[in-house]
N, C-alpha and C positions, 0 to 999 in steps of 0.2 A: 503492499500499501506508498503511494506515495503522496506527498502533502506540500506544496508548494508555498513559500514562503512569500507573503507581497506586505505592503506598503496600506496602511488602511484609507482607499479610496471608496467615495460613494460608487455604487455598483452604477449601471446605465439603466437596469429594469428602475429604480427607483426615479429616476428624470421626474416621471408624470406624476410622482405623488402630491397631490394638489394642499394647499395652504387653505385651513378653515376658513370659510366664508363670513364666520362668526367668529373667530380670533382677534380682540380687540389688539388695538396697535399699543396701547396702553392700559395696564391694569390695577396701577397705581391707585390708593384708597382716596375719597375726597378729604381734601388737606383739614386737619384737627382744628378743633376751634383752640388746645391750650395743649399741656401735657395731659397723658392720660391718668386716670383716674383708677389708683387701685380698688383690683375687686378684693372684696369683702366675705364674697360666699351668698350662694343662692338667698331671697330674702323671701322664696315662697314656703307656704305651712306645711304643704304636704310633699311627697314624693313623687315625679310622675314616672307612671309606671310607659315603658317601651313595648309595644306587640308585635308578633309578627305580623308583615302586611298579609299574609295570607288567613289571619284570625280578627281581622278587624270587624268591625257590626257595621251595617249599613250608613247609622247615623255616624259612626266614627270614619269612616271613607267621606261622606259627605262634607265632614269639618275639616277634613284631612284636604281636602280638593280645594275648598273656600278659602282657605288659610293660601293656598299655592294660586289661586286667582287674586287673592288679595296684592299677596306680593309680587304678581308679574302687573297688576293695574298701578300700584305705587311705583313701579320701575318707568310706568307709561307717563303719568301723574307729572312725575319729579323725578328724573333720572339722575339728577344729584342728592337723592336720598340716599344715604349711606345702607338702609334697611331694603332698598328696591330688589327686583330678582335679578337684575346684570349686575347691581354693586356687590352683590351678595357671591354670586359665581365669580366675580373679580378678583374676591378673595384671596379663592382657592388657587387663580392663575397666576396673583401675584408672588404669593407664597412658594410656586412649583417653577417659577424661573420662565413664564412667559411675561407677553406685555412690559418689556423692558425692565423688569424686577431687579430691584437692587438690594432685595434682603436674601438671608439665607435660604437655602430651599430646604424645604422639610421632607421630601422626598429623599429614600435611598439613604437614612440612617434615623438613629433612636427617637429623632423628635417627631419621627412620622404619626405615632399612636398619640403621644399627648395632643401637639398640636390638631390633630383632624378631630379629638373629643372636645376640645375646647371649641374649636369652628361649628360643631353638631351644636353644642349646649348654648352659645348664642343665635345662631340663626334658629335653634328650636323656640328659644324665647322671643324672638322676632314673629316668629307665625302665631306663636300664641298670645303674641299682643295684639296682633289684627285683627283677630276674631275675637278677643276678648275672655280667652277661657288660659287662665294662669298654670292649670292642668294640662294643658294642649302637651303631648308626646308625639315623637317623629316615631312610625314603624320602623322594624328593622325587616331587612331579607334575608331570613334564614334559608339561605343556598345549600348549607350543610344538613337540613332536614331532609327526609326520604320524600322523592316527589317534591320539592320544591325548588329546584335546580331548573325553574325557569320563571320569566316573568310573573309580579304577582298583579292579578288581576286588575284590582284599582288602577295601576299604572296604564294597563292595554287598553281596557275595554271602558267606552268605547275609543278605537283609535283614531283620534279626530281632536282637531283644535279646541273643541268644546269640553276637552279632557283637560285640565289644569295639570294634569299629573303625566300627560303623553308627553314624547319627542320623536318629532318625525324622523330625527338622526338614526334612530337604530336600527340594525339590522335584522334582527327577530322578530318573528312572528309570534302572536301568542299562543300559547300552549306546546313550541318549541323548546326543548329543554337542552341546558347546554352538556357538552360530552360528560357522560359521568366520571371518568378520569380525574376529571376537574376540583371534584369537590367529594369523592371518593371515600367513606368510611377509613380507609386506606389512609387516604389522605389526611383528613382532620386528623387521624388517629399519630400520624407522623409527625403533626403540627403542634399537638397539645403534647406529647410527651420529649419537647424540646426539654434538655435540661438547664439552659445557660439563656441568659437574658438577651445577650448579643446575638446567638441564634434567633431566637424570635424577633426580638423588637429590631434589631439591627444596632451597629456600631455606630461611635461617635462619628459627627459631621464633620467632612473633608473634604479637600480639591474632589476626590476620586469615594464617594463612600461607601459601606457596604451595608446595602437593604437588609433589614428581619424577613426570614422566610414566611411570615405571615403575609408580607409585602409582595413578595416577588415571586411566589409558590402558587396563591390564591386570589389575594387581592388585585394583581394586573392582570390576571387570567380572566378574571371578570368581567373588570373593563373592558379587555379586547374583544371578548364575547359577546355584551351587548351590541356594539355596533359592528362587527364583521366576525358573523357566528363560523364562516368555514375559510377565514384566516387567509382567503386567497390573495388580498391588497397589498400583503406585505407593507402595506401603509396603514400608520392611524386616521382614524375613522372620526371625523366629528360627531356625537360631541363625547360621550364616554370613552373614546379610543385613543383621546389625545388629554393629557392632565390639563392643557393650557383652557378648553374647553368644556372637562368633564364636568364640573358643578351647574353647567345649563341643562343638564337633565337633570328632573324630579329623582330617577332611580338611585341617581348618586348618593344621596343624602339617607335611604334606607341601606344601598352597599356598604356604609362605613357605618354605620349603627350595626350592623352583622358585624364588621371588622372590629369595631368594640365591643360589642358583647363578647365574643371571641376573647380578647385580651382579659377580659374579666375572668374567663372561665380558666384561663390558664393561669392567672395571679392567685384563682381561689385553691389549685391545686399545689402550689407551691409558696404562697406567702410572700411577704417581704422580700427573700433573698432572692423573687423575680423579676426586681428592678436594680436598675445602675446607681449607684450611691454616691457619683462623682456630680462637683457641683455644676458643673457643666451643663449636664445633664438637669437636675432637679432646680437650677436656680435661673434657668433661661424662661425669660417673660415675651409675649407676643401682647401684639394688641388689635381689638375688633371694638367695632359700635356695637353697643347692645339695642335694646327694644327700646330705650329711650333715646338714642343717637348719642348716648354719652360715650366717648372715646377712652376706653377701658383697658388696663393694661391685668393679665394674668398670668402666672407662673405656673411651670411643670407641675410645681410641687403644690399648688392647688387644684389642679385637676384631678391627681391621682386618687382622691378619697369623691368618687362618682357621687355615691348613696350621701354623704358626710357634708361636701362642698356643694356639689353641683344640683342636688336632690333629685337625680336620678334613680331608675333603676329597671331592670328587663325582667317580664315575665318569659315563663320558659315556654317551648312549643306545647302546644296542648298532646293529651294520652295520643290523639291521634295522628301527630305529627312525631314521629319519635325522630331523634336524632340519628342519623347513620353512628355516626362517631360511641354514640353513647355503647353502641353493643360490642362496635369494633375495639373500646379498650378493655374488654373484659374478655375478648378472646386473641390468644397470640396468632402470630402470623405461621403457618404450617409449611409454605411452600418452603421444599428442600433448597439447599443452596445452590447455583447453579456455577462450576468451577469454568472459569478460561477452557476452552476448547483451543485446539494448536491452530495457532492462526497469528501472522506476523505483522505487527502493530510499529504505528512511525513513532519515534521520539517524542516528546510533545515539547516543541521548541521554545524557547521563553524569548520568543521575540515575536511580532503582529501574523498574524495569519488569519484566513478566512475559510468559514464554515457556509457552505450554500447549501443546495438543496438535500443532497445526499447525508447520507449517514455518515458519520466520522468516530474513529475510533486512535485514540492516541495513547501511549504509555507514559504517564504520570506518575512521578517520583514521590515517596513515600519522607518526608522529613519529619525531623522536631523541631518546631520554635527554640528561640535562645530560651525562652522563661522556663521551658520544661529543660533544658539542657542544664541550666542554673539549680533547680530543685533535683533535680538528681546527681548534684553535685554536691546539696547537700542544704538548700534556702528552701524557704516554705512556700508552696504555692498559692498564689493571688484568689483563687477558687475553684468549681469544679475542672478538672481536666477535659475534654472534649477533643474530638478528631471530626476534623470538618473536610470537606473536598472545597478545592478553590478552583474557581475560573475567573482571572482577572483580565483586566481591563476588555470585559464585554461591552462592544460598541455596535449601532447601525449607523447607515446615512440619516439623518436629517428627515423625522417622518417617519420613519422605518418601524415596524412592529412584526414579533412573531413570538412564538412559544418554543421551545429546547428542551427534551427530557433526557437525563441524564441516567446511566447505568456504568456501574463498576464490573469489572472481569464480567463481560458478557460483550464480548468482542462481535459478535453475528446480530446483536442488537439492531433493528430497522421500527418503523414507525406500525409493523402489526406487531408487535413484542408487546404483550401485556404490560401495562405500568405498574406493575405489584412483585412482590416477593423480596428475598432481602439482597439481590443485584441494583432493584430499583433503589435511587437516590432519592429522585424529584422531579419536579421542572420548574423553570424559571421563563417568565414572558417579560418582554421589552415592551412597555409602552411610551411612546417619545410624550417629551414633558411639553413639547410645543409644533406647530406642524412648521413644513419643508421651508417654509419663505425665510426660515434663520438658518444661518449657515454653518451651526455647530452641529457636530452630534454629542450625543447623550453618552457618556462613558461612564461604568460603573464595576465593582468587582462583586460576586458571586459566590457565596460559602453555604454549602450546606453542611449541618453536624451530622455524623455517620448515626443512624438508631442501631439499639442492639443488634437487630437482626442484620443490618448491611456490615457491621462489625464480623459474623461467621467469614465472612467472603474477603475480606480487605487484610493482608499480610500486614505484620508488623514495621516491614522495612522492605527496602525494596522499590519496586515499580509495579504499577498495575495497572492492567488497560480499561481507559475509560471514556465511555460511547456518546457523544452528542447526536439525538434525535430530532432535527428540526421538525416542527409540525404546523400543520396547515387544518383546524379546524380538527376532527377524531380521525386520528390512523390515515390523514392524508400529507403527500409530502407539500411543502408549500412550491409558489412560483418563481424561479429567479432571487432566490434568498443571497443577503449578502449580508450575515454578522460577522465583525472579527472579536478576537481575542486572543491573550496577549502569552499565558500559560496556563497548566492544568497542573494540579499538584494537592499531596492530602497529608496536612500537618495534623499533631498535637498541639492542641493550646491550653 
């Protein structure tokens, strides 16, 4: 098997990636009236309860639609009102690198979860204010529940502008389910079984951050699927398929409410050790306009206690809608380890190379980090030791989007190989931060924490075959894909 080393250059197949028609030239928030007011905690007297979008009563659906309709009307009547529909959507655009943003990006690092929690909190309070209901709560789209990996009915019926929850840029028809592998019981089980906060939440922000697995494994996949379920475009598709426009689709907020809910489920399984302790994480602050148009400053520390500080919580799916991972969590994987057959693979070069539409297998070194080396020499470890498979320098041409499955010790894997068993590491999805009108490509590192099952087929030293399987939709190869990456390796950290 041969691999050609190349520079990271846009592929001609991406030349026609359209720039979103609704991507703002600038999404800077309205000029604040003065210094921000420190957040003092939610003043509500009761805890708002977020329910599954599949379990809303007819009255609750009507109220939800009334709230979004009022938000849209506010944007039309006074485009400068910071609480209006487009201004609120631009809050996300500004913090994800779109529209000339000059603030730190909240994607691809450990600020992803707390920032989106704060964003949903203020958005929820604005909706409640507009309909005069202090107990108003956003619903969540529990795509991890059996039978609910399709668009919730309130958002697609009717599929017309008369429904304030509808978005014309979605690519999925009512009743169409996303690929079962995207949110399978095994996929959710692997996510909730992650031992280290850096694996689940991501690492510190930097020039090239490392996103958490909840972000690049599942969150991104849902974003992509909503607008391009077949994945054939190789381009992000507005709205949900491009971060700078994603919040212009009402389903964005239900999707992120479920992401937030799974963060709470994961934390409940491990307590406070499930959170970073460094000051850079906990003391980070952001500013939002609240329901009274006040410019408010809120810190990560203040959003961690969702019930006490923000006064909201989640109801569990009803017995008729059991989450698949509740069963999976109690059932060990039974697939027998699949050892590597006799097949030559290429050395994984530590320089830029391309992944095209064809599956690719490289031989990745198994290394030990300097921190572990010092521990073995007598120093004390800083936290739980885990092994991760790293894919560094992942990048696509501007506007590009795709999903890649990853297997270890299984060189013959392709798009038909079931994403299950010890050899399956996981999948990552690239969603562009902005459209192709921007010249720069988003670059990031991806890291998978190896599960106990995968550890069975990964030796302690030497090298191991790592297979990268590009996907379009389910069990399909994409057309004309160009994804660059720099190096692949396994390391104990």
